[in-house]
All heavy atoms as an XYZ file, in Angstrom:
895
protein
N     -19.959     43.530    -23.542
C     -19.330     42.298    -23.260
C     -18.964     42.255    -21.837
O     -18.389     43.180    -21.263
C     -18.158     42.137    -24.175
C     -17.438     40.794    -23.975
S     -16.037     40.379    -25.058
C     -16.562     40.913    -26.628
N     -19.134     41.148    -21.178
C     -18.848     40.940    -19.783
C     -17.427     40.352    -19.658
O     -17.269     39.159    -19.894
C     -19.888     39.986    -19.151
C     -19.794     39.837    -17.608
O     -19.020     40.566    -17.012
N     -20.414     38.902    -17.111
N     -16.411     41.200    -19.299
C     -15.049     40.762    -19.319
C     -14.508     40.738    -17.904
O     -14.798     41.644    -17.097
C     -14.225     41.706    -20.158
O     -14.724     41.782    -21.505
C     -12.799     41.319    -20.171
N     -13.754     39.744    -17.529
C     -13.075     39.684    -16.285
C     -11.518     39.851    -16.539
O     -11.015     39.366    -17.514
C     -13.328     38.293    -15.552
C     -12.790     37.151    -16.341
C     -12.760     38.315    -14.135
N     -10.902     40.542    -15.590
C      -9.478     40.769    -15.649
C      -8.824     39.810    -14.738
O      -9.147     39.715    -13.588
C      -9.068     42.187    -15.349
O      -9.632     43.099    -16.329
C      -7.537     42.409    -15.343
N      -7.835     38.992    -15.195
C      -7.054     38.146    -14.386
C      -5.701     38.773    -14.280
O      -5.044     39.142    -15.307
C      -6.968     36.714    -15.008
C      -8.334     36.108    -15.013
C      -5.919     35.887    -14.232
C      -8.371     34.704    -15.658
N      -5.256     38.979    -13.057
C      -3.971     39.663    -12.910
C      -3.155     39.106    -11.744
O      -3.598     38.190    -11.038
C      -4.221     41.221    -12.667
C      -5.008     41.547    -11.406
O      -5.331     40.602    -10.583
O      -5.329     42.638    -11.182
N      -1.961     39.608    -11.559
C      -1.060     39.235    -10.483
C      -0.897     40.410     -9.607
O      -0.420     41.503    -10.073
C       0.303     38.766    -11.036
C       1.239     38.466     -9.933
C       0.160     37.548    -11.927
N      -1.350     40.283     -8.365
C      -1.289     41.425     -7.388
C      -1.124     40.891     -6.007
O      -1.577     39.808     -5.747
C      -2.543     42.248     -7.418
C      -2.890     42.761     -8.845
C      -4.309     43.179     -8.853
N      -4.582     43.981     -7.663
C      -5.283     45.048     -7.670
N      -5.880     45.461     -8.734
N      -5.517     45.750     -6.549
N      -0.584     41.635     -5.090
C      -0.447     41.199     -3.746
C      -1.813     41.222     -3.100
O      -2.742     41.896     -3.526
C       0.463     42.091     -2.922
O      -0.148     43.393     -2.832
C       1.875     42.203     -3.551
N      -1.993     40.443     -2.026
C      -3.210     40.372     -1.283
C      -3.512     41.833     -0.712
O      -4.716     42.241     -0.763
C      -3.147     39.352     -0.123
C      -4.354     39.273      0.737
C      -5.577     38.899     -0.051
C      -4.100     38.289      1.890
N      -2.493     42.510     -0.254
C      -2.754     43.876      0.258
C      -3.345     44.837     -0.817
O      -4.285     45.509     -0.553
C      -1.408     44.454      0.766
O      -0.848     43.567      1.781
C      -1.539     45.823      1.324
N      -2.799     44.763     -2.054
C      -3.319     45.546     -3.132
C      -4.770     45.163     -3.426
O      -5.675     45.979     -3.668
C      -2.479     45.469     -4.332
C      -1.151     46.184     -4.204
O      -0.992     46.925     -3.233
O      -0.250     45.842     -5.035
N      -5.043     43.881     -3.457
C      -6.390     43.407     -3.772
C      -7.374     43.833     -2.717
O      -8.473     44.324     -3.045
C      -6.416     41.892     -3.917
O      -5.632     41.471     -4.997
N      -7.021     43.757     -1.451
C      -7.870     44.140     -0.379
C      -8.133     45.667     -0.359
O      -9.243     46.117     -0.047
C      -7.332     43.654      0.970
C      -7.383     42.147      1.200
C      -6.689     41.768      2.496
C      -8.800     41.614      1.172
N      -7.080     46.426     -0.651
C      -7.218     47.844     -0.768
C      -8.239     48.282     -1.792
O      -9.088     49.105     -1.588
C      -5.869     48.466     -1.049
O      -5.974     49.869     -1.215
N      -8.109     47.677     -2.962
C      -9.068     47.911     -4.081
C     -10.488     47.542     -3.665
O     -11.436     48.152     -4.024
C      -8.627     47.270     -5.332
C      -7.530     47.964     -6.053
O      -7.133     49.036     -5.569
O      -7.019     47.388     -7.047
N     -10.587     46.397     -2.965
C     -11.862     45.953     -2.551
C     -12.542     46.977     -1.561
O     -13.742     47.281     -1.709
C     -11.783     44.578     -1.871
C     -13.103     44.142     -1.281
C     -14.088     43.568     -2.026
C     -13.282     44.263      0.144
C     -15.299     43.163     -1.444
C     -14.526     43.837      0.701
C     -15.508     43.311     -0.069
N     -11.756     47.444     -0.642
C     -12.205     48.446      0.314
C     -12.678     49.696     -0.383
O     -13.715     50.253     -0.062
C     -11.146     48.748      1.356
N     -11.921     50.158     -1.389
C     -12.299     51.348     -2.125
C     -13.607     51.140     -2.954
O     -14.454     51.953     -3.029
C     -11.188     51.767     -3.109
C      -9.999     52.391     -2.407
C      -8.860     52.738     -3.330
O      -8.893     52.367     -4.512
N      -7.852     53.468     -2.846
N     -13.699     49.941     -3.563
C     -14.875     49.584     -4.303
C     -16.117     49.540     -3.428
O     -17.210     49.973     -3.799
C     -14.698     48.298     -5.086
N     -15.905     49.050     -2.176
C     -17.011     48.914     -1.238
C     -17.553     50.288     -0.850
O     -18.761     50.473     -0.703
C     -16.494     48.235      0.012
C     -17.591     47.860      1.051
C     -17.892     48.651      2.099
C     -18.391     46.765      1.050
N     -18.942     48.017      2.785
C     -19.214     46.806      2.152
C     -18.491     45.600      0.220
C     -20.164     45.882      2.423
C     -19.459     44.683      0.542
C     -20.247     44.823      1.583
N     -16.685     51.292     -0.810
C     -17.126     52.673     -0.432
C     -17.695     53.381     -1.618
O     -18.478     54.367     -1.442
C     -15.905     53.404      0.108
C     -15.412     52.896      1.400
C     -14.135     53.668      1.843
C     -13.466     52.984      3.031
N     -12.218     53.666      3.360
N     -17.335     52.980     -2.844
C     -17.731     53.748     -4.055
C     -19.134     53.250     -4.466
O     -19.533     52.131     -4.292
C     -16.707     53.430     -5.133
O     -17.191     53.976     -6.362
N     -19.832     54.100     -5.125
C     -21.126     53.774     -5.625
C     -20.997     53.200     -7.091
O     -21.937     52.610     -7.603
C     -22.068     54.981     -5.684
C     -22.450     55.424     -4.278
C     -23.438     56.540     -4.285
O     -24.161     56.728     -5.266
O     -23.513     57.228     -3.269
N     -19.874     53.374     -7.731
C     -19.618     52.847     -9.036
C     -19.287     51.370     -8.943
O     -18.591     50.928     -8.072
C     -18.478     53.594     -9.752
C     -18.798     54.999    -10.093
C     -17.631     55.638    -10.866
O     -16.903     54.947    -11.587
O     -17.407     56.865    -10.736
N     -19.709     50.641     -9.956
C     -19.410     49.231    -10.024
C     -17.997     49.119    -10.588
O     -17.607     49.752    -11.511
C     -20.421     48.505    -10.940
N     -17.226     48.283     -9.891
C     -15.854     48.023    -10.329
C     -15.799     46.857    -11.324
O     -16.754     46.083    -11.428
C     -14.947     47.776     -9.124
O     -15.321     46.568     -8.478
N     -14.719     46.815    -12.099
C     -14.550     45.789    -13.053
C     -14.328     44.444    -12.310
O     -13.614     44.396    -11.347
C     -13.335     46.017    -13.897
C     -13.397     47.179    -14.765
C     -12.123     47.414    -15.593
O     -11.240     46.576    -15.516
O     -12.005     48.488    -16.288
N     -14.918     43.332    -12.781
C     -14.642     42.043    -12.189
C     -13.196     41.702    -12.369
O     -12.612     41.935    -13.370
C     -15.480     41.037    -12.982
C     -16.244     41.836    -14.005
C     -15.794     43.238    -13.939
N     -12.576     41.100    -11.294
C     -11.161     40.862    -11.285
C     -10.909     39.586    -10.506
O     -11.479     39.311     -9.455
C     -10.502     42.017    -10.581
C      -9.018     42.073    -10.642
C      -8.548     43.375    -10.025
N      -8.707     44.517    -10.841
C      -7.835     44.879    -11.840
N      -6.835     44.180    -12.070
N      -8.088     45.967    -12.546
N      -9.965     38.791    -11.051
C      -9.532     37.586    -10.368
C      -8.048     37.765    -10.190
O      -7.346     37.903    -11.197
C      -9.834     36.253    -11.066
C     -11.343     36.078    -11.281
C      -9.216     35.093    -10.416
C     -11.739     35.018    -12.257
N      -7.535     37.834     -8.968
C      -6.111     38.119     -8.765
C      -5.390     36.923     -8.161
O      -5.894     36.137     -7.337
C      -5.985     39.303     -7.805
O      -6.509     40.490     -8.396
N      -4.119     36.827     -8.573
C      -3.221     35.751     -8.085
C      -2.047     36.499     -7.427
O      -1.586     37.533     -7.901
C      -2.731     34.817     -9.154
C      -3.816     33.973     -9.728
C      -4.642     34.402    -10.743
C      -4.036     32.734     -9.150
C      -5.681     33.648    -11.200
C      -5.121     31.898     -9.661
C      -5.909     32.395    -10.697
N      -1.452     35.873     -6.401
C      -0.362     36.481     -5.661
C       0.996     36.458     -6.436
O       1.881     37.238     -6.161
C      -0.176     35.799     -4.359
C       0.723     36.553     -3.365
O       0.553     37.766     -3.254
O       1.503     35.879     -2.687
N       1.147     35.517     -7.456
C       2.336     35.407     -8.171
C       1.999     34.838     -9.569
O       1.022     34.128     -9.730
C       3.367     34.489     -7.435
O       2.881     33.183     -7.446
N       2.939     35.005    -10.517
C       2.730     34.451    -11.818
C       2.768     32.904    -11.719
O       2.009     32.223    -12.438
C       3.925     34.975    -12.648
C       4.321     36.217    -12.015
C       4.047     36.048    -10.517
N       3.591     32.414    -10.840
C       3.690     31.007    -10.656
C       2.354     30.364    -10.216
O       1.970     29.310    -10.685
C       4.790     30.575     -9.676
C       6.212     30.942    -10.090
C       6.530     32.468     -9.958
O       5.875     33.153     -9.250
O       7.541     32.899    -10.615
N       1.658     31.036     -9.300
C       0.425     30.505     -8.843
C      -0.629     30.655     -9.937
O      -1.435     29.695    -10.115
C      -0.053     31.322     -7.589
C      -1.403     30.853     -6.992
C      -1.360     29.369     -6.568
C      -1.730     31.754     -5.752
N      -0.662     31.708    -10.698
C      -1.566     31.838    -11.806
C      -1.341     30.690    -12.784
O      -2.379     30.063    -13.181
C      -1.325     33.165    -12.532
C      -2.231     33.535    -13.692
C      -2.358     35.046    -13.824
C      -1.723     32.955    -15.002
N      -0.132     30.380    -13.155
C       0.068     29.312    -14.118
C      -0.112     27.924    -13.537
O      -0.448     26.956    -14.242
C       1.438     29.393    -14.766
C       1.609     30.622    -15.471
C       2.678     31.577    -15.357
C       0.821     31.206    -16.540
N       2.458     32.623    -16.214
C       1.351     32.454    -16.959
C      -0.352     30.791    -17.220
C       0.810     33.204    -17.953
C      -0.959     31.554    -18.136
C      -0.355     32.734    -18.551
N      -0.008     27.765    -12.242
C      -0.277     26.517    -11.561
C      -1.767     26.230    -11.584
O      -2.196     25.100    -11.847
C       0.170     26.535    -10.062
C      -0.116     25.274     -9.334
C       0.364     25.301     -7.957
C       0.025     24.071     -7.196
N       0.479     24.067     -5.818
N      -2.604     27.259    -11.375
C      -4.094     27.096    -11.412
C      -4.581     27.092    -12.866
O      -5.393     26.260    -13.223
C      -4.729     28.185    -10.579
C      -4.277     28.183     -9.143
C      -6.275     28.082    -10.673
C      -4.609     26.897     -8.431
N      -4.125     28.020    -13.657
C      -4.669     28.153    -14.989
C      -3.746     27.479    -16.069
O      -3.034     28.097    -16.797
C      -4.865     29.620    -15.328
C      -6.029     30.297    -14.497
C      -6.038     31.824    -14.773
C      -7.286     29.691    -14.769
N      -3.811     26.185    -16.006
C      -3.008     25.356    -16.982
C      -3.649     25.517    -18.343
O      -4.774     26.023    -18.525
C      -2.995     23.885    -16.546
O      -4.332     23.388    -16.658
C      -2.458     23.716    -15.142
N      -2.905     25.008    -19.348
C      -3.418     25.132    -20.741
C      -4.772     24.353    -20.875
O      -5.723     24.930    -21.517
C      -2.442     24.489    -21.674
N      -4.922     23.267    -20.250
C      -6.180     22.487    -20.332
C      -7.335     23.223    -19.651
O      -8.468     23.238    -20.074
C      -6.040     21.063    -19.792
C      -5.185     20.229    -20.759
C      -5.021     18.788    -20.252
C      -4.195     18.019    -21.270
N      -4.103     16.658    -20.891
N      -7.002     23.945    -18.565
C      -8.052     24.708    -17.866
C      -8.470     25.915    -18.606
O      -9.588     26.350    -18.593
C      -7.561     24.943    -16.426
C      -7.439     23.730    -15.599
C      -6.914     23.957    -14.224
N      -6.646     22.592    -13.578
C      -5.895     22.484    -12.514
N      -5.295     23.508    -11.939
N      -5.713     21.345    -11.981
N      -7.483     26.575    -19.301
C      -7.855     27.669    -20.180
C      -8.806     27.218    -21.263
O      -9.732     27.939    -21.614
C      -6.565     28.274    -20.895
C      -5.815     29.203    -20.066
C      -4.542     29.036    -19.510
C      -6.208     30.528    -19.655
N      -4.197     30.133    -18.814
C      -5.157     31.111    -18.899
C      -7.348     31.313    -19.929
C      -5.205     32.369    -18.347
C      -7.375     32.602    -19.362
C      -6.325     33.083    -18.579
N      -8.589     25.987    -21.780
C      -9.483     25.474    -22.780
C     -10.891     25.300    -22.229
O     -11.901     25.580    -22.929
C      -8.973     24.106    -23.322
O      -7.609     24.353    -23.903
C      -9.829     23.530    -24.407
N     -10.963     24.837    -20.966
C     -12.289     24.668    -20.350
C     -12.963     26.065    -20.140
O     -14.128     26.211    -20.493
C     -12.124     23.974    -18.927
C     -11.770     22.505    -19.174
C     -13.363     24.176    -18.049
C     -11.346     21.724    -17.914
N     -12.180     27.076    -19.705
C     -12.796     28.424    -19.574
C     -13.344     28.923    -20.939
O     -14.365     29.488    -21.008
C     -11.742     29.381    -18.967
C     -11.411     29.091    -17.506
C     -10.427     30.167    -17.047
C     -12.640     29.084    -16.603
N     -12.537     28.704    -21.973
C     -12.963     29.127    -23.286
C     -14.234     28.454    -23.671
O     -15.119     29.081    -24.254
C     -11.806     28.861    -24.305
C     -12.129     29.379    -25.680
C     -10.967     29.109    -26.582
C     -11.257     29.562    -28.030
N     -10.147     29.285    -28.925
N     -14.331     27.154    -23.444
C     -15.524     26.408    -23.789
C     -16.762     26.885    -22.961
O     -17.908     26.791    -23.370
C     -15.328     24.934    -23.631
N     -16.519     27.308    -21.747
C     -17.583     27.712    -20.850
C     -18.048     29.203    -20.948
O     -19.143     29.532    -20.588
C     -17.213     27.434    -19.382
C     -16.995     26.004    -19.053
S     -16.402     25.805    -17.299
C     -17.907     26.265    -16.425
N     -17.126     30.003    -21.491
C     -17.370     31.456    -21.516
C     -18.704     31.789    -22.197
O     -19.011     31.322    -23.309
C     -16.237     32.203    -22.250
N     -19.493     32.579    -21.494
C     -20.787     33.064    -22.017
C     -21.851     31.987    -22.263
O     -22.835     32.257    -22.829
N     -21.641     30.796    -21.702
C     -22.591     29.704    -21.933
C     -23.676     29.535    -20.879
O     -24.599     28.762    -21.105
C     -21.845     28.372    -22.036
O     -20.974     28.378    -23.191
N     -23.477     30.130    -19.738
C     -24.459     29.880    -18.639
C     -24.080     28.495    -18.068
O     -23.091     27.899    -18.396
N     -24.886     28.033    -17.063
C     -24.549     26.766    -16.392
C     -24.566     25.594    -17.382
O     -25.501     25.477    -18.205
C     -25.631     26.646    -15.373
C     -26.186     27.959    -15.102
C     -26.017     28.662    -16.423
N     -23.522     24.796    -17.340
C     -23.451     23.561    -18.173
C     -22.948     22.362    -17.343
O     -22.193     22.626    -16.400
C     -22.609     23.702    -19.438
C     -21.215     24.260    -19.136
C     -23.289     24.670    -20.421
C     -20.299     24.408    -20.333
N     -23.364     21.230    -17.719
C     -22.970     20.006    -16.947
C     -21.519     19.652    -17.216
O     -20.850     20.071    -18.179
C     -23.857     18.849    -17.381
O     -23.495     18.426    -18.684
N     -20.998     18.832    -16.273
C     -19.643     18.356    -16.408
C     -19.455     17.577    -17.683
O     -18.444     17.702    -18.387
C     -19.321     17.523    -15.160
C     -17.860     17.209    -14.926
C     -17.014     18.427    -14.756
C     -17.753     16.267    -13.708
N     -20.433     16.739    -18.017
C     -20.324     15.928    -19.295
C     -20.319     16.837    -20.489
O     -19.585     16.515    -21.448
C     -21.498     14.914    -19.323
C     -21.391     13.817    -18.313
C     -22.364     12.718    -18.599
N     -22.351     11.653    -17.595
C     -21.443     10.691    -17.579
N     -20.505     10.652    -18.499
N     -21.454      9.803    -16.642
N     -21.117     17.932    -20.436
C     -21.122     18.798    -21.579
C     -19.794     19.553    -21.752
O     -19.221     19.747    -22.835
C     -22.275     19.769    -21.509
C     -22.269     20.820    -22.633
C     -22.443     20.239    -24.040
O     -22.831     19.089    -24.162
O     -22.212     20.984    -24.982
N     -19.157     19.932    -20.578
C     -17.858     20.550    -20.662
C     -16.847     19.545    -21.276
O     -16.113     19.906    -22.149
C     -17.414     20.986    -19.244
C     -18.330     22.068    -18.693
C     -15.939     21.467    -19.302
C     -18.152     22.299    -17.160
N     -16.857     18.311    -20.826
C     -15.948     17.264    -21.370
C     -16.205     17.092    -22.863
O     -15.206     16.966    -23.602
C     -16.146     15.932    -20.592
N     -17.404     17.085    -23.263
C     -17.712     16.949    -24.714
C     -17.163     18.104    -25.452
O     -16.509     17.954    -26.538
C     -19.206     16.850    -24.961
C     -19.584     16.505    -26.360
C     -21.050     16.686    -26.685
N     -21.451     18.102    -26.568
C     -21.143     19.015    -27.555
N     -20.431     18.708    -28.574
N     -21.608     20.277    -27.357
N     -17.339     19.348    -24.943
C     -16.838     20.553    -25.645
C     -15.312     20.596    -25.792
O     -14.795     21.133    -26.815
C     -17.389     21.805    -24.986
C     -18.822     22.016    -25.103
C     -19.264     23.287    -24.456
N     -20.693     23.447    -24.563
C     -21.320     24.577    -24.221
N     -20.676     25.641    -23.833
N     -22.640     24.621    -24.271
N     -14.616     20.123    -24.799
C     -13.145     20.123    -24.850
C     -12.524     18.878    -25.325
O     -11.283     18.670    -25.358
C     -12.531     20.569    -23.516
C     -13.014     21.956    -23.104
C     -12.834     19.575    -22.416
N     -13.432     17.867    -25.702
C     -13.003     16.617    -26.203
C     -11.985     15.826    -25.292
O     -10.963     15.430    -25.718
C     -12.461     16.800    -27.623
C     -13.423     17.370    -28.611
C     -12.834     17.634    -29.987
O     -11.628     17.597    -30.149
O     -13.714     17.792    -30.915
N     -12.375     15.778    -24.039
C     -11.593     15.076    -23.012
C     -12.508     14.154    -22.214
O     -13.720     14.375    -22.234
C     -10.943     16.063    -22.098
C      -9.822     16.860    -22.760
C      -9.215     17.959    -21.904
N      -8.774     17.376    -20.620
C      -8.702     18.142    -19.544
N      -9.031     19.419    -19.481
N      -8.306     17.591    -18.417
N     -11.903     13.212    -21.488
C     -12.751     12.326    -20.638
C     -13.277     13.097    -19.444
O     -12.654     14.032    -18.916
C     -11.958     11.097    -20.274
C     -10.810     11.407    -19.352
O      -9.708     11.846    -19.818
O     -10.974     11.232    -18.101
N     -14.412     12.625    -19.029
C     -15.127     13.291    -17.859
C     -14.306     13.303    -16.617
O     -14.297     14.275    -15.857
C     -16.441     12.606    -17.601
C     -17.151     13.189    -16.350
C     -17.408     12.748    -18.819
N     -13.556     12.232    -16.300
C     -12.755     12.139    -15.080
C     -11.696     13.255    -15.014
O     -11.529     13.917    -13.981
C     -12.152     10.806    -14.893
C     -11.371     10.598    -13.618
C     -10.874      9.176    -13.452
C     -10.157      9.075    -12.125
N      -9.597      7.676    -11.957
N     -10.969     13.431    -16.053
C      -9.906     14.498    -16.033
C     -10.519     15.846    -15.984
O      -9.946     16.774    -15.374
C      -8.903     14.252    -17.226
O      -9.574     14.442    -18.438
N     -11.593     16.026    -16.761
C     -12.284     17.365    -16.729
C     -12.814     17.633    -15.359
O     -12.802     18.768    -14.868
C     -13.430     17.435    -17.800
C     -14.248     18.670    -17.635
C     -12.795     17.394    -19.218
N     -13.347     16.600    -14.624
C     -13.852     16.766    -13.295
C     -12.763     17.376    -12.380
O     -12.953     18.281    -11.610
C     -14.268     15.413    -12.802
C     -14.719     15.404    -11.349
N     -13.858     15.204    -10.323
C     -15.925     15.626    -10.764
C     -14.518     15.251     -9.159
N     -15.794     15.484     -9.456
N     -11.509     16.778    -12.512
C     -10.386     17.274    -11.711
C     -10.103     18.755    -11.971
O      -9.946     19.563    -11.061
C      -9.154     16.388    -11.973
O      -9.406     15.013    -11.665
C      -8.010     16.882    -11.183
N     -10.084     19.128    -13.268
C      -9.751     20.480    -13.675
C     -10.900     21.416    -13.223
O     -10.617     22.548    -12.746
C      -9.464     20.555    -15.150
C      -8.103     20.008    -15.539
O      -7.245     19.939    -14.634
O      -7.897     19.654    -16.691
N     -12.156     21.051    -13.474
C     -13.291     21.860    -13.113
C     -13.284     22.150    -11.611
O     -13.478     23.321    -11.149
C     -14.589     21.236    -13.535
C     -15.817     21.904    -12.857
C     -14.716     21.395    -15.108
N     -12.997     21.164    -10.788
C     -12.974     21.361     -9.350
C     -11.794     22.200     -8.905
O     -11.951     22.944     -7.987
C     -13.022     19.987     -8.618
C     -14.493     19.542     -8.560
N     -15.138     18.965     -9.640
C     -15.375     19.621     -7.542
C     -16.408     18.714     -9.250
N     -16.520     19.049     -8.001
N     -10.645     22.108     -9.601
C      -9.523     23.066     -9.328
C      -9.960     24.450     -9.614
O      -9.664     25.393     -8.800
C      -8.314     22.664    -10.154
N     -10.663     24.724    -10.711
C     -11.164     26.044    -11.078
C     -12.194     26.532    -10.026
O     -12.247     27.661     -9.667
C     -11.678     26.071    -12.471
C     -10.655     25.869    -13.597
C     -11.356     25.620    -14.957
C      -9.726     27.048    -13.684
N     -13.060     25.598     -9.640
C     -14.075     25.928     -8.689
C     -13.475     26.249     -7.313
O     -13.848     27.253     -6.716
C     -15.044     24.702     -8.530
C     -16.200     24.882     -7.575
C     -17.195     25.850     -8.138
C     -16.900     23.497     -7.424
N     -12.545     25.517     -6.890
C     -11.828     25.828     -5.611
C     -11.059     27.054     -5.612
O     -10.900     27.716     -4.561
C     -10.945     24.603     -5.221
C     -11.675     23.304     -4.847
O     -12.875     23.416     -4.475
N     -11.065     22.193     -5.007
N     -10.595     27.451     -6.749
C      -9.864     28.758     -6.903
C     -10.809     29.906     -7.037
O     -10.394     31.104     -7.099
C      -8.915     28.707     -8.119
N     -12.082     29.664     -7.130
C     -13.006     30.731     -7.226
C     -13.254     31.319     -8.596
O     -13.777     32.416     -8.788
N     -12.823     30.572     -9.626
C     -12.810     31.083    -10.991
C     -14.109     30.783    -11.685
O     -14.702     31.520    -12.422
C     -11.603     30.553    -11.769
C     -10.356     31.098    -11.168
C     -11.712     30.948    -13.283
C      -9.082     30.436    -11.672
N     -14.677     29.614    -11.337
C     -16.021     29.238    -11.911
C     -16.980     29.025    -10.759
O     -16.578     29.028     -9.583
C     -15.952     27.969    -12.799
C     -15.509     26.790    -11.953
C     -15.021     28.169    -13.995
C     -15.649     25.427    -12.781
N     -18.192     28.937    -11.078
C     -19.270     28.877    -10.063
C     -20.090     27.572    -10.275
O     -20.146     27.074    -11.395
C     -20.230     30.008    -10.224
C     -19.583     31.372    -10.045
C     -20.533     32.542    -10.329
O     -21.611     32.279    -10.854
O     -20.067     33.653    -10.142
N     -20.568     26.997     -9.148
C     -21.375     25.810     -9.225
C     -22.873     26.193     -9.075
O     -23.258     26.991     -8.250
C     -21.010     24.901     -8.085
C     -21.877     23.633     -8.067
C     -21.403     22.685     -6.941
N     -21.274     21.415     -7.550
C     -20.401     20.513     -7.185
N     -19.625     20.732     -6.192
N     -20.289     19.343     -7.809
N     -23.717     25.559     -9.882
C     -25.159     25.753     -9.827
C     -25.839     24.367     -9.801
O     -25.171     23.364    -10.070
C     -25.662     26.547    -11.055
C     -24.947     27.788    -11.252
N     -25.356     29.004    -10.675
C     -23.829     28.122    -12.007
C     -24.546     29.971    -11.006
N     -23.623     29.485    -11.873
N     -27.103     24.369     -9.505
C     -27.820     23.067     -9.545
C     -27.764     22.475    -10.951
O     -27.844     21.260    -11.136
C     -29.258     23.221     -9.072
O     -29.912     24.220     -9.849
C     -29.291     23.603     -7.600
N     -27.754     23.348    -11.995
C     -27.751     22.891    -13.399
C     -26.345     22.533    -13.904
O     -26.207     22.103    -15.034
C     -28.307     24.007    -14.327
C     -29.634     24.580    -13.897
C     -29.591     25.683    -12.921
O     -28.435     26.273    -12.694
O     -30.587     25.984    -12.321
N     -25.320     22.791    -13.111
C     -23.965     22.556    -13.564
C     -22.992     23.559    -13.140
O     -23.101     24.109    -12.018
N     -22.059     23.918    -13.977
C     -20.991     24.875    -13.604
C     -21.062     26.030    -14.628
O     -21.462     25.857    -15.796
C     -19.590     24.238    -13.681
C     -19.436     23.097    -12.773
C     -19.783     21.802    -13.199
C     -19.023     23.255    -11.450
C     -19.633     20.684    -12.299
C     -18.892     22.218    -10.594
C     -19.219     20.921    -10.997
N     -20.646     27.208    -14.173
C     -20.650     28.350    -15.088
C     -19.370     29.213    -14.914
O     -18.761     29.292    -13.830
C     -21.872     29.242    -14.931
O     -21.761     29.995    -13.780
N     -18.954     29.811    -15.996
C     -17.916     30.874    -15.992
C     -18.690     32.087    -16.461
O     -18.969     32.167    -17.685
C     -16.792     30.483    -16.908
C     -15.694     31.479    -16.995
C     -14.978     31.801    -15.857
C     -15.346     32.122    -18.181
C     -13.969     32.761    -15.919
C     -14.329     33.042    -18.211
C     -13.610     33.378    -17.107
N     -19.061     32.984    -15.528
C     -20.007     34.049    -15.876
C     -19.475     35.228    -16.661
O     -19.856     36.352    -16.500
C     -20.495     34.482    -14.554
C     -19.340     34.218    -13.623
C     -18.630     33.033    -14.163
N     -18.538     34.967    -17.542
C     -17.887     36.035    -18.322
C     -17.920     35.572    -19.796
O     -17.801     34.392    -20.086
C     -16.498     36.342    -17.861
C     -16.455     36.694    -16.356
C     -16.098     35.712    -15.416
C     -16.951     37.915    -15.877
C     -16.042     36.026    -14.107
C     -16.920     38.216    -14.535
C     -16.493     37.252    -13.639
O     -16.532     37.551    -12.305
N     -17.892     36.605    -20.662
C     -17.810     36.375    -22.077
C     -16.351     36.406    -22.625
O     -16.075     35.887    -23.614
C     -18.608     37.451    -22.866
C     -20.002     37.424    -22.496
O     -20.632     36.318    -22.389
O     -20.537     38.539    -22.241
N     -15.501     37.142    -21.858
C     -14.137     37.335    -22.235
C     -13.236     37.433    -21.053
O     -13.688     37.761    -19.945
C     -13.987     38.588    -23.119
N     -11.917     37.177    -21.248
C     -10.911     37.294    -20.199
C      -9.800     38.210    -20.712
O      -9.314     38.085    -21.812
C     -10.326     35.885    -19.891
C      -9.196     36.015    -18.858
C     -11.382     34.908    -19.387
N      -9.387     39.138    -19.862
C      -8.235     39.961    -20.110
C      -7.181     39.608    -19.038
O      -7.507     39.634    -17.858
C      -8.603     41.456    -19.967
C      -7.437     42.366    -20.033
N      -6.934     42.788    -21.256
C      -6.703     42.849    -19.085
C      -5.891     43.566    -20.989
N      -5.691     43.652    -19.704
N      -5.999     39.222    -19.495
C      -4.927     38.849    -18.578
C      -3.934     40.061    -18.495
O      -3.480     40.557    -19.536
C      -4.180     37.611    -19.009
C      -3.097     37.224    -18.065
C      -5.156     36.459    -19.143
N      -3.636     40.433    -17.287
C      -2.800     41.625    -17.073
C      -1.742     41.390    -15.928
O      -2.117     41.319    -14.789
C      -3.749     42.842    -16.660
C      -2.913     44.076    -16.562
O      -1.863     44.291    -17.098
O      -3.445     45.021    -15.818
N      -0.460     41.272    -16.342
C       0.568     41.180    -15.368
C       1.872     41.554    -16.025
O       2.081     41.449    -17.266
C       0.666     39.904    -14.588
C       1.136     38.725    -15.381
C       2.489     38.381    -15.360
C       0.271     37.899    -16.062
C       2.935     37.221    -16.055
C       0.674     36.818    -16.708
C       2.043     36.457    -16.719
N       2.771     42.003    -15.249
C       4.139     42.440    -15.692
C       5.141     41.459    -15.171
O       5.190     41.181    -13.952
C       4.408     43.853    -15.169
C       5.758     44.438    -15.501
C       5.919     44.633    -17.028
C       5.954     45.775    -14.793
N       5.996     40.950    -15.984
C       7.082     40.080    -15.643
C       8.344     40.846    -15.714
O       8.673     41.479    -16.715
C       7.149     38.842    -16.579
C       8.169     37.797    -16.249
C       7.858     37.156    -14.872
C       8.232     36.761    -17.298
N       9.069     40.945    -14.531
C      10.273     41.737    -14.508
C      11.349     40.975    -13.841
O      11.113     40.099    -13.104
C      10.018     43.094    -13.841
C       9.488     43.008    -12.470
C       9.151     44.442    -11.926
C       8.540     44.314    -10.564
N       8.247     45.582     -9.956
N      12.596     41.407    -14.108
C      13.744     40.761    -13.504
C      13.745     40.898    -11.989
O      13.265     41.845    -11.419
C      15.035     41.372    -14.037
N      14.338     39.921    -11.333
C      14.528     40.100     -9.904
C      13.970     39.003     -9.127
O      13.767     38.693     -8.133
């Protein structure tokens, strides 16, 4: 199964891991990182999670097909898909949009302070 981990990490930590992965011959796990839980929830709203779920493992699909799968109007799905695209979470192809993972693992710690 092709799984991506979504987490909350500082830019410094993310760049450090990237540099280590660049030097290593082993493939690292795919990861999408956010600088704060607030930014994660701002980008990944409940409706956008539904879009990712509908797109997972599907290959490129059209905007209209995404709207049909999530049972929403094309205009509002367009706004959400482009927010996910701009955040680097989904990809654009000539055939449509894709979320190139079968599953998502979310990993972050919420602590006082």
